[in-house]
C-alpha atoms as one frame of an Amber mdcrd trajectory, in Angstrom:
protein
-205.455 354.390  80.450-206.450 351.388  78.341-205.836 347.874  79.482-202.951
 347.648  76.848-201.432 351.008  77.864-201.500 349.780  81.628-199.678 346.417
  80.616-196.891 348.206  78.663-195.011 349.867  81.505-195.077 346.674  83.472
-193.723 344.724  80.511-190.970 347.280  79.895-190.015 347.346  83.670-189.735
 343.508  83.553-187.393 343.665  80.536-185.401 346.410  82.126-184.761 344.498
  85.324-182.256 342.332  83.421-180.906 344.433  80.604-178.481 343.227  78.023
-174.881 343.669  78.986-171.629 343.696  77.048-169.326 341.108  78.540-165.749
 340.228  77.814-164.607 336.711  77.056-164.311 334.702  80.181-161.982 331.927
  81.222-163.175 328.647  82.926-161.226 327.078  85.787-157.721 325.770  85.084
-158.877 322.129  84.808-161.213 323.084  81.777-158.559 325.316  80.219-156.143
 322.405  80.100-158.661 320.404  78.133-159.071 323.117  75.511-155.266 323.530
  75.168-154.340 319.736  75.181-151.937 318.737  72.361-153.774 317.422  69.317
-152.635 314.381  67.241-151.373 314.938  63.712-153.605 313.902  60.727-152.366
 311.043  58.506-152.684 310.872  54.781-151.832 307.569  53.362-150.251 307.487
  49.824-151.920 305.668  46.873-149.202 302.899  47.029-149.878 302.548  50.731
-146.287 302.494  51.816-145.787 306.268  52.530-147.927 308.657  54.523-148.079
 312.419  55.153-148.409 313.643  58.644-149.908 317.154  59.112-149.565 318.856
  62.425-152.926 319.791  63.786-152.770 323.229  65.374-154.247 324.508  68.563
-157.499 326.459  68.268-157.341 329.727  66.373-157.703 332.977  68.224-160.703
 335.355  67.742-158.300 337.666  65.736-158.211 334.872  63.075-161.887 334.098
  63.307-162.818 337.765  63.018-161.137 338.265  59.636-163.282 339.810  56.980
-165.935 337.500  55.588-168.468 337.848  52.817-171.762 335.918  53.283-173.115
 335.493  49.705-175.338 332.995  47.986-174.997 330.486  50.761-171.204 330.621
  50.683-168.809 332.276  53.159-165.864 333.856  51.404-162.551 335.326  52.605
-162.267 338.328  50.376-158.542 338.645  51.023-157.682 335.139  49.803-160.568
 334.358  47.373-161.289 331.183  49.120-163.967 329.665  51.355-163.623 330.866
  54.896-161.579 328.663  57.163-159.739 329.302  60.302-157.648 326.310  61.098
-154.518 325.291  59.177-151.859 322.738  59.366-148.659 324.014  60.890-146.103
 321.369  59.915-145.764 318.492  57.422-143.723 315.341  57.710-143.436 312.162
  55.639-143.509 308.664  57.126-142.326 305.351  55.693-145.016 302.781  56.725
-142.398 299.879  56.665-140.227 301.224  59.476-142.293 304.129  60.746-139.507
 306.495  60.198-140.545 310.073  60.021-138.739 312.731  57.997-139.264 316.513
  58.137-140.211 318.203  54.916-137.850 321.004  54.116-138.539 324.143  52.181
-141.919 324.735  53.671-143.405 328.301  53.801-142.036 330.327  56.741-145.471
 330.757  58.063-147.134 327.553  57.035-150.946 327.584  56.805-151.688 324.328
  55.097-155.304 323.957  53.921-155.558 320.878  51.723-153.278 318.105  50.552
-153.444 315.637  47.686-151.138 312.823  46.555-150.096 312.563  42.873-151.346
 309.399  41.405-147.788 308.011  41.012-147.010 308.956  44.665-143.881 310.829
  43.615-145.369 314.184  45.001-147.590 315.476  47.555-149.387 318.726  46.759
-150.735 321.227  49.259-152.232 324.631  49.385-150.842 327.365  51.674-153.047
 330.273  52.528-150.808 333.247  52.900-151.967 336.232  54.958-149.707 338.643
  52.942-148.206 341.691  54.415-149.629 344.106  57.046-151.948 345.588  54.336
-153.002 342.196  53.009-150.901 342.468  49.855-149.789 339.000  48.685-152.625
 337.196  50.597-154.028 334.282  48.711-154.041 330.517  48.141-150.676 329.246
  46.959-149.916 325.834  45.240-147.036 323.924  46.703-145.648 320.426  45.895
-143.317 318.153  47.867-140.774 315.932  46.063-141.282 312.763  48.160-137.986
 311.309  47.518-136.107 314.528  48.299-138.511 315.468  51.196-138.424 318.965
  49.927-141.200 321.425  49.226-141.464 324.233  46.598-144.029 326.576  45.274
-145.569 325.791  41.904-145.887 329.057  39.821-146.572 332.404  41.199-150.235
 332.790  40.600-152.859 332.484  43.260-155.738 330.005  43.118-159.400 330.635
  43.592-160.747 328.217  46.181-164.186 329.485  46.828-165.991 326.220  45.923
-163.341 323.675  46.288-159.564 323.393  47.118-158.581 324.944  43.841-156.529
 322.329  42.306-156.534 318.589  41.275-153.882 316.406  39.823-153.711 315.397
  36.159-153.925 311.637  35.754-150.311 311.411  34.464-149.030 313.171  37.671
-147.219 315.748  35.410-149.313 318.742  36.512-152.585 320.068  37.716-156.021
 321.516  36.760-156.468 324.680  38.660-158.926 327.548  39.134-157.060 330.874
  39.189-158.000 334.198  40.566-158.961 336.556  37.871-157.808 339.776  39.312
-159.285 343.285  39.025-160.836 345.457  41.720-163.795 344.062  43.661-167.027
 345.980  43.353-167.664 348.251  46.347-171.141 348.470  47.842-172.583 351.995
  47.570-175.116 351.589  50.377-177.479 353.503  48.310-180.336 351.472  46.943
-181.296 351.787  43.219-184.886 350.497  43.930-186.802 347.742  45.679-185.952
 344.218  45.650-188.817 342.283  43.950-189.583 338.609  43.971-192.591 337.045
  42.467-194.344 333.672  42.201-196.665 332.978  39.295-198.226 329.796  40.797
-197.489 326.202  40.075-197.106 322.930  42.068-196.184 322.888  45.753-192.410
 323.183  46.333-190.435 322.439  49.476-188.303 325.496  50.017-186.006 325.062
  52.918-184.818 327.926  55.074-181.268 329.135  54.104-178.866 331.653  55.447
-176.404 333.932  53.717-178.462 334.448  50.535-178.104 337.235  48.025-180.312
 340.251  48.892-179.972 342.571  45.796-178.010 343.291  42.651-174.979 344.821
  44.485-174.678 341.480  46.375-174.862 339.730  43.013-172.101 341.708  41.562
-169.818 341.282  44.522-170.540 337.476  44.519-169.865 337.299  40.757-166.534
 338.912  41.217-165.274 336.575  44.085-166.790 333.470  42.537-165.522 333.851
  39.089-162.256 332.025  38.280-159.985 331.225  35.274-159.629 327.491  34.538
-156.013 326.506  33.728-153.501 323.707  33.564-150.160 324.138  35.314-147.160
 321.816  35.033-144.673 320.996  37.759-142.327 323.801  36.544-145.087 326.388
  37.019-145.981 326.854  33.252-149.589 327.993  33.048-152.008 327.389  30.162
-155.442 328.980  30.417-158.572 327.126  29.390-161.499 328.920  27.940-162.868
 332.141  29.371-163.424 333.162  33.047-166.597 331.763  34.555-168.187 330.791
  37.888-166.745 327.243  37.984-168.223 325.278  40.978-166.474 321.955  40.052
-164.120 320.460  37.419-162.825 316.953  36.984-160.581 315.390  34.444-161.502
 312.294  32.476-159.357 309.231  33.390-157.398 309.448  30.106-156.612 313.079
  30.672-158.211 314.258  27.482-161.475 316.074  28.653-162.794 318.255  31.391
-166.226 317.975  33.110-167.233 321.390  34.391-170.151 322.762  36.256-170.497
 326.606  35.702-173.128 328.953  37.322-175.163 331.259  35.171-177.305 334.189
  35.601-180.011 335.043  36.628-179.158 334.476  40.312-181.783 333.857  42.918
-182.477 335.503  46.135-184.340 332.476  47.540-181.769 329.621  47.244-178.090
 329.175  47.508-175.636 328.944  44.597-176.108 325.156  44.470-179.506 325.804
  43.013-178.638 328.678  40.601-178.876 328.009  36.793-175.962 326.044  35.615
-174.466 324.399  32.654-172.796 320.964  32.860-170.280 320.583  29.883-167.453
 318.471  28.588-164.674 320.601  27.119-161.128 319.856  25.749-157.950 321.261
  27.102-158.153 324.051  24.602-161.461 325.262  26.242-163.552 324.046  23.188
-167.024 322.782  23.984-167.110 319.156  23.228-170.510 318.125  24.673-173.288
 319.889  26.596-174.398 317.418  29.135-177.183 319.634  30.600-178.440 323.085
  31.004-180.266 323.402  34.233-182.572 326.309  35.224-182.706 327.915  38.653
-184.348 325.472  41.108-186.279 327.303  43.896-187.482 324.277  45.812-188.174
 320.682  45.099-191.390 318.613  45.365-192.283 317.805  49.055-190.353 314.866
  50.626-186.904 313.854  51.352-186.794 311.645  48.394-187.404 314.516  45.958
-184.755 315.253  43.424-184.402 317.645  40.360-185.427 316.722  36.942-182.973
 316.056  34.116-179.447 314.953  34.499-177.970 314.894  38.025-174.972 313.380
  39.778-172.939 313.589  36.612-169.414 312.199  36.879-166.805 310.243  35.076
-166.797 306.341  34.936-163.553 305.722  36.869-162.600 302.491  34.915-163.060
 303.847  31.437-161.015 306.452  29.368-163.736 309.038  29.061-167.308 307.870
  29.773-170.006 309.967  31.511-172.460 308.602  33.902-175.463 310.315  35.412
-179.034 309.687  36.702-182.473 311.001  35.660-185.550 310.806  37.598-188.490
 309.069  35.947-191.132 310.373  38.347-190.424 314.116  37.667-188.449 314.090
  40.975-191.681 313.707  42.995-191.700 310.884  45.545-195.459 311.134  45.928
-196.013 309.652  42.359-196.769 306.002  42.269-194.201 304.529  39.754-192.192
 301.248  39.626-188.944 302.895  38.294-187.701 305.988  40.100-184.393 306.625
  38.423-182.553 305.649  35.204-178.714 305.518  35.187-177.121 306.323  31.772
-173.540 306.236  30.442-172.117 307.970  27.379-168.597 307.308  25.977-166.410
 309.751  24.101-166.757 311.292  21.419-170.253 311.697  23.058-172.124 311.413
  19.669-174.106 308.242  20.234-177.247 307.716  22.296-176.775 307.348  25.972
-176.678 303.654  27.166-179.118 302.691  29.968-177.020 301.126  32.620-179.647
 300.588  35.346-183.331 301.033  36.224-183.715 301.662  39.902-186.796 301.478
  42.088-185.427 304.028  44.417-183.009 306.970  44.207-179.606 306.671  42.627
-176.955 307.099  45.382-173.728 306.597  43.663-171.643 303.876  41.980-168.312
 302.216  42.780-166.366 301.263  39.680-164.183 298.134  39.348-163.769 296.981
  35.759-165.876 296.503  32.636-167.835 293.704  34.071-168.095 294.736  37.601
-169.458 297.881  39.315-171.729 298.417  42.288-174.772 300.873  41.951-176.471
 302.061  45.144-180.046 303.003  45.426-181.722 304.446  48.478-185.369 305.386
  49.558-185.279 307.652  52.628-189.007 307.078  53.493-188.497 303.406  54.226
-184.653 303.542  54.876-184.352 300.769  52.219-180.868 300.526  50.686-179.801
 298.208  47.899-176.635 297.665  45.977-176.577 296.073  42.510-173.767 294.427
  40.611-173.773 295.645  37.009-171.636 295.075  34.012-170.948 298.581  32.534
-169.504 297.033  29.273-172.633 294.983  28.890-175.484 297.328  29.702-178.054
 295.019  28.487-176.990 292.417  31.036-179.341 292.119  33.968-178.318 293.500
  37.338-177.518 291.197  40.245-178.702 292.232  43.826-175.520 292.265  45.904
-176.882 293.728  49.228-180.281 294.758  50.562-180.858 296.092  54.071-182.170
 298.890  56.029-179.838 301.818  56.568-180.886 302.095  60.254-180.367 298.418
  60.845-176.696 298.660  62.104-176.495 294.976  63.085-176.914 293.846  59.535
-174.958 296.483  57.666-172.584 294.346  55.433-170.005 297.084  55.327-168.565
 299.336  52.566-166.588 297.896  49.736-162.904 298.698  49.843-161.503 300.891
  47.047-157.938 301.962  46.069-156.593 304.597  43.800-155.649 303.288  40.314
-152.788 304.543  38.205-154.802 307.717  37.225-155.697 308.429  40.828-159.351
 307.307  40.646-160.948 305.097  43.298-161.669 301.601  42.100-162.956 298.439
  43.813-160.383 296.041  45.184-161.289 292.838  43.298-159.937 289.449  44.322
-160.061 286.196  42.599-163.567 284.778  41.535-165.167 288.195  41.875-164.543
 288.730  45.539-164.613 292.140  47.265-163.299 293.409  50.549-165.841 294.830
  52.924-165.098 296.985  55.992-167.626 298.095  58.469-168.377 299.216  62.020
-169.590 295.784  63.174-172.293 296.882  65.352-173.551 294.216  67.775-175.301
 293.880  71.070-171.771 294.011  72.636-170.948 297.165  70.930-169.173 298.201
  67.707-166.510 295.660  66.571-165.106 296.833  63.245-164.299 294.197  60.713
-162.833 293.247  57.369-164.522 290.614  55.200-163.878 288.921  51.925-167.221
 288.669  50.129-168.055 286.520  47.082-170.441 288.221  44.603-171.019 284.723
  43.145-171.971 282.770  46.228-172.840 285.616  48.546-170.685 284.028  51.197
-168.260 285.897  53.538-164.809 285.136  55.097-163.850 287.218  58.016-160.332
 288.444  57.779-160.272 290.736  60.700-162.549 291.433  63.708-161.751 293.990
  66.481-161.604 292.254  69.848-161.867 293.301  73.494-160.238 295.044  75.213
-159.491 297.250  72.333-161.416 299.072  69.658-159.460 298.730  66.362-160.695
 300.168  63.150-159.614 299.552  59.579-158.163 302.701  57.941-156.758 301.211
  54.789-156.013 297.921  53.142-152.336 297.614  52.328-152.463 294.764  49.746
-155.043 293.317  47.548-155.974 290.181  49.465-156.574 292.086  52.695-153.869
 290.265  54.765-152.014 293.462  55.667-154.117 296.380  56.863-153.620 299.760
  58.415-155.691 300.395  61.571-156.156 302.666  64.453-156.213 300.937  67.796
-157.362 302.464  71.159-158.506 301.411  74.603-160.150 303.470  77.381-156.783
 304.637  78.640-154.875 304.543  75.325-155.150 307.167  72.717-155.756 306.095
  69.214-152.602 305.247  67.324-151.824 303.839  63.850-150.730 300.176  63.513
-149.852 297.794  60.632-151.523 294.473  61.100-150.665 291.159  59.461-152.907
 288.449  60.860-152.186 288.389  64.556-148.896 290.349  64.159-149.363 293.991
  65.120-146.770 296.906  64.764-147.310 300.453  65.918-146.206 303.131  63.553
-147.160 306.169  65.651-147.006 306.813  69.401-149.141 309.760  70.221-149.146
 310.220  74.011-152.210 310.634  76.192-153.288 314.302  75.828-154.549 314.620
  79.436-152.681 312.323  81.877-154.617 313.845  84.698-157.827 312.385  83.361
-156.399 308.977  82.199-158.188 307.128  84.824-161.693 308.456  83.989-164.202
 305.553  84.462-166.391 304.595  81.543-169.100 302.004  81.044-171.475 301.209
  78.283-174.760 300.747  80.041-178.092 299.308  78.854-181.616 299.949  80.088
-185.283 299.902  78.806-187.748 302.536  78.081-191.206 302.062  79.661-192.624
 300.649  76.384-189.791 298.025  76.133-187.460 299.771  73.675-183.868 298.966
  74.598-181.689 301.951  75.299-177.871 302.527  75.662-175.666 305.222  76.929
-172.002 305.873  77.890-171.677 306.509  81.690-168.550 308.378  82.560-167.272
 309.013  86.136-164.389 311.067  87.506-160.989 309.415  88.321-160.947 307.744
  91.657-164.701 308.030  92.165-166.243 305.294  94.228-169.943 305.118  94.384
-170.092 303.344  97.693-167.614 305.783  99.265-168.552 308.996  97.591-172.290
 308.622  96.940-174.218 310.214  94.142-172.769 313.115  92.082-174.327 315.969
  90.146-174.736 314.843  86.549-174.653 316.360  83.140-176.659 314.419  80.501
-175.882 315.173  76.832-178.021 313.743  73.919-179.122 314.075  70.426-182.509
 312.517  69.346-182.664 310.281  66.239-185.768 309.082  64.285-186.387 305.442
  63.467-188.883 303.496  61.523-188.822 300.439  63.758-188.454 299.783  67.437
-186.027 296.967  66.670-183.546 299.355  64.956-184.084 301.962  67.753-183.137
 299.269  70.303-179.734 298.475  68.769-176.643 299.179  70.780-174.502 301.978
  69.705-170.845 302.827  70.401-168.180 300.643  72.028-166.933 300.264  75.721
-163.409 300.097  74.370-163.244 303.535  72.793-160.489 305.857  74.181-161.803
 307.912  77.066-161.570 311.183  75.127-162.171 314.217  77.093-163.072 316.977
  74.560-163.964 320.603  75.101-166.882 320.171  72.804-168.774 317.358  74.482
-169.990 316.934  78.105-166.998 314.844  79.178-164.978 317.992  80.010-167.100
 318.370  83.202-165.662 315.179  84.633-162.808 317.434  85.536-165.092 319.483
  87.707-166.456 316.588  89.595-169.651 315.815  87.637-170.865 312.494  86.478
-171.631 312.370  82.789-174.201 310.432  80.809-173.071 310.792  77.192-175.117
 310.020  74.203-177.950 308.292  75.841-180.394 306.840  73.325-183.210 309.144
  72.526-185.046 307.366  69.756-188.208 308.742  68.210-189.989 305.684  66.582
-192.603 305.850  63.885-193.836 302.343  63.090-195.411 301.431  59.789-197.256
 304.494  58.260-197.047 306.599  61.307-194.450 309.451  61.411-192.047 309.466
  64.269-192.668 313.056  65.125-196.265 312.753  65.631-195.453 311.291  69.133
-192.224 313.203  69.527-192.901 314.720  72.947-194.136 311.668  74.834-191.356
 309.546  73.346-188.792 312.153  74.304-190.085 312.274  77.804-190.109 308.504
  78.076-186.426 308.399  76.868-185.464 310.988  79.544-187.370 309.215  82.313
-185.597 305.986  81.499-182.163 307.604  81.520-182.865 309.297  84.884-184.281
 306.306  86.476-181.161 304.211  85.448-178.539 306.650  86.845-180.408 307.207
  90.036-180.868 303.327  90.409-177.161 302.952  90.036-176.478 305.408  92.772
-174.221 307.702  90.690-176.620 310.589  90.326-179.037 312.433  92.596-182.501
 312.834  91.118-182.471 316.491  91.981-179.013 317.279  90.650-179.156 316.469
  86.907-178.771 318.861  84.024-179.508 318.030  80.405-177.756 319.589  77.332
-177.256 319.323  73.657-176.131 321.072  70.560-178.326 321.976  67.541-181.166
 319.246  67.524-179.886 318.345  70.977-180.656 321.970  72.053-184.090 321.642
  70.549-184.456 318.486  72.630-183.372 320.353  75.739-185.818 323.046  75.287
-188.647 320.475  75.090-187.550 318.407  78.115-187.431 321.503  80.277-190.898
 322.500  78.910-192.494 319.120  79.360-190.813 317.675  82.545-189.281 318.655
  85.807-186.614 315.902  85.608-183.764 318.350  85.226-182.587 321.310  87.286
-181.011 323.060  84.346-180.598 322.832  80.641-177.660 323.833  78.378-178.926
 324.493  74.893-176.347 325.379  72.192-177.235 326.673  68.686-180.702 325.295
  68.629-183.985 326.034  67.010-187.119 326.356  69.182-189.904 327.566  66.937
-190.586 325.141  64.100-192.964 327.604  62.285-189.620 329.312  61.291-188.620
 326.129  59.391-191.897 325.588  57.733-190.683 323.402  54.879-189.266 320.580
  57.053-186.521 320.154  59.563-184.095 317.513  60.618-185.764 314.264  59.345
-189.274 315.651  59.161-190.179 315.883  55.533-193.788 317.182  55.829-194.409
 320.823  55.480-195.905 322.942  58.251-199.268 323.234  56.333-199.604 319.440
  56.192-198.715 318.816  59.860-199.542 321.992  61.752-200.197 320.189  65.089
-196.919 318.347  64.988-194.961 321.570  64.308-196.807 323.423  66.969-196.524
 320.630  69.587-192.882 320.026  68.995-191.872 323.687  69.411-190.569 324.447
  72.884-191.138 328.191  72.121-194.878 327.423  72.183-194.519 325.900  75.667
-192.110 328.529  77.059-194.483 329.286  79.983-194.020 325.660  81.279-190.202
 326.117  81.591-189.539 326.393  85.236-186.006 325.324  85.490-182.875 327.263
  84.478-182.105 327.410  80.818-178.646 328.545  79.460-178.740 329.382  75.642
-175.591 329.782  73.706-175.485 330.606  69.996-173.083 331.804  67.449-174.036
 335.232  66.154-173.322 334.196  62.586-174.863 330.747  62.515-175.433 329.694
  58.899-176.844 326.338  59.440-180.301 326.066  57.818-182.878 326.546  60.382
-180.807 327.411  63.429-180.778 331.163  62.830-179.508 333.156  65.761-183.004
 334.698  66.183-184.175 331.220  67.386-182.285 331.620  70.600-183.020 335.296
  70.937-186.712 334.725  70.645-186.614 331.833  73.024-184.620 333.898  75.571
-187.134 336.773  75.297-190.086 334.257  75.763-188.742 332.591  78.867-187.518
 335.927  80.294-190.739 337.713  79.648-192.641 334.846  81.187-190.638 335.210
  84.431-188.361 332.174  83.896-184.653 331.774  84.696-182.613 331.967  81.592
-179.383 333.503  80.169-178.424 334.109  76.563-174.750 334.089  75.449-174.174
 335.144  71.754-170.689 334.441  70.586-169.428 336.951  68.064-168.067 335.785
  64.640-169.134 332.271  65.369-171.114 329.990  63.139-172.999 326.771  64.060
-169.822 325.166  65.585-167.639 327.441  67.569-164.056 327.903  66.383-162.125
 330.647  68.316-160.229 329.625  71.493-161.816 332.601  73.321-165.353 331.463
  72.278-164.645 327.816  73.457-163.240 329.066  76.826-166.278 331.324  77.269
-168.663 328.457  76.332-167.060 326.267  79.056-166.910 329.082  81.553-170.545
 329.882  81.127-171.640 326.300  81.267-169.560 325.603  84.354-170.994 328.585
  86.189-174.585 327.713  85.218-174.117 324.059  86.368-172.410 325.163  89.699
-175.169 327.634  90.444-178.283 325.518  89.526-177.152 321.938  89.719-174.153
 321.141  91.920-175.674 322.364  95.212-179.422 322.044  94.302-181.719 320.920
  97.049-184.501 318.270  96.669
């Protein structure tokens, strides 16, 4: 017998010792079940006039029966073939209206018997609130589809608009016309769907004829053959139409694969994006060939904005963009003016140029030459419109994190731009906030502009004491600020909407460690509650929470949220077993990495998704401890990923042990997605933790060779970094218990289910302690109640077995 043949029976015997087993969904202890089933607060949608709001009842988690409904996975899109819409599994179950002035709530009558509310949108004049209802149809699925409904706000009554069903594969399927008298919709086109034969007509062939390097990310759910293409074409094709409030339908043009449509502010033209053949097997629909066109309401082509070929990859780098017109939209403060950006460097960030992007505008009838609105030294990142002499254009460069906002004068494109703001996107302490906008008469968001060209800015207000949201009045002329509102201890209060033009009346959410967030109207110091959502888990109301600060060995300041069970006393009860839950973040400076995140005054929310649920089981929790990975100057953060990760973990462990709340030998670490990747690395490179909980992660970076997370270099340019960062390559070093949980149908780029499967096989084959739980019908985030209960049950059992009673 050869050496290989002698080894094979041993390997097979080792794998057979722990065979795969079919398991039923499991239930965690009652204390964890209560967290999953805790009542959820309604969602609030404020009207454009800011005096009426819609309240949509947020339902409990859907069952696996709902989540296991038929689903097509085509061209990077997940489609419900019964409803011709994007797959979704959670729907609003009730709709009410609320008067902001007196907080009076009124039940909407006339709702569907089995309401499954998907999307809502206010009419520009606020007389109506439209929503889509996703009907399941009869027992055979007949009648299933997306229905358009409208609520008469004054009458508090709902009714269906028309009888035709919408196509909502790429968007919600409807948008209001500027005059509030009807909608632009995408309708289902009907006809029988192609049925796959299962018999191939020949091989699938792809070819590359050479050319420059392209960064081709790893995608899920791509088309595989011509049968897939025909099925995708059927479900993705829709008929553009207008429909008035009485249900009268007028079709516009021929059916097409319409991925987006928007109406010009004057209601005269339509800007459409339509996908064309040939499709690609290498990229999702967002990179398929497409036409960007302006059409009139008769369907006639008015102006071809751009015709884009298939785009199978961009130049290397996170600042890479496509060539030609991109980010095409309407100018919100003009009747019918297009705005778009065009790269001046071929979309390649490696080219040395002074001007990266031009921003152009073109007004109806679209016959003149485009006007150059701005020349940008970085990438165009959007515009906020105000009026003819005031708009804010944002530019951003990922490589340096540099962000700038320029004041431009759209009606005077020859006028020089004025720099309004310049800061680093990772410098939270110096973030000036976001300019406040409000819908205009046509429903388009416009800047709220005060006297002497002042703007309102709202932001998180990050500081060494934690986040303290604010509202400022900012003068573009003098660059001076006046603080109108600042959240103050012992509450965390966040600005939701500005209720008047001068910012004196605002809608906020206010919370405290033992008080659930509720909505308030604030006028100066006067505060009035308009909702009173009760505490969802009274049994955990007295959870103890503290925002702690500590240092990494190299002096980088770190923060974390320490949570302890109710009635716990460190002197009386001693150290507890601990679950530490984190997600690494890359920075270009140690100063930014050292900034405090979060607030000590946030509500002590105990969610089934994060680690706080295990407070109910007697564990201490360290939530969101800082795990910065810093790359100073020209160095890349990930070149020292492992030593920095280990230093972050060592600092966190030392701090909780020093405080006496955790035993050094009874700490587990966990995380989701990139946090799972972190968990695998910490178990491979340290013995700080007795167990790891890794959910939906990636562990072998050679399977994501064109970049991942914030890493923009491709594998072939940074082989050592990719190899060193991959916990799969260090699986033989994992000596502590690793629980892997993954959705069987994860469609997140890079976190393919095979990542967890291969990691499990590696640790198992090397004699390690590990368990793999694959959740049926689940994607990157888990949705079914049964899946969530099983996730908690498995995690609790793993912690109890390997952490709670662990010995030094």
